[in-house]
N, C-alpha and C positions, 0 to 999 in steps of 0.2 A: 563984314563976314568973310571968312577965309573959304576959298574954293577947294573942294576935295580934290586931291591929286588922283589922276587917272593912272592906273598901272597896267602893265602888259606882262604876261607870263610867256616865256619862250623856252623851248626844249631843243636840245641839240640832237639831230638825227643823222648827222654825217660826220665822218672823220676828217680832220685837217691834214692827214698824211698826204703828201704829194700836192699840197696847195701852197700858194704863196705865203711867205712869212707874215705879211700884213693881215691875211685872213685868219691865221692862227692867233695873232695878237688881238684881232677884233673879237674873236670868241672869248679870249681871256678877259677882255674888257667888258664883255657882257656877263661875265661870271660863269662861263661854261668851259669845260675842258675834258669832259667825258660824255660819251653817247648816253642818251636818256636823262641827262642831268637837266634840271629845270631851274630857271632864275626868274625872280619877280623884279621888274624894273619900273621906274617912273617913266611914263609915256611922254617923252620929249622929242623934238625934231632930231636931235643928235642921236638918240637911241634908235629912232626909226631909220636913220641913215645907216647906222651900224647893222641893224637887222637886214636892211636891203642889201648891204655889201656881202653878207654871207647867207642870203636867203636860200641857197641850195644846201646849206648845212644845218639850218634851224627851222623850227615850226612854231608859229604863234599859237599858243594854246588858248589864252583867254585875255580879253581886254576889259578892265573894270573901270 
């Protein structure tokens, strides 16, 4: 039986202006590039690490 994938919804709440280029690239990797944009992602350790790297720019809305 296949296990259902857990997803996490993140919303961008901050601007990457005057941030390191790696933080801007992390937001793009998460599918975010404008404030208030939301992205639904598969909940994996790599995605959690990306969210942690830019935790001051994003908000976790929902984990299913």
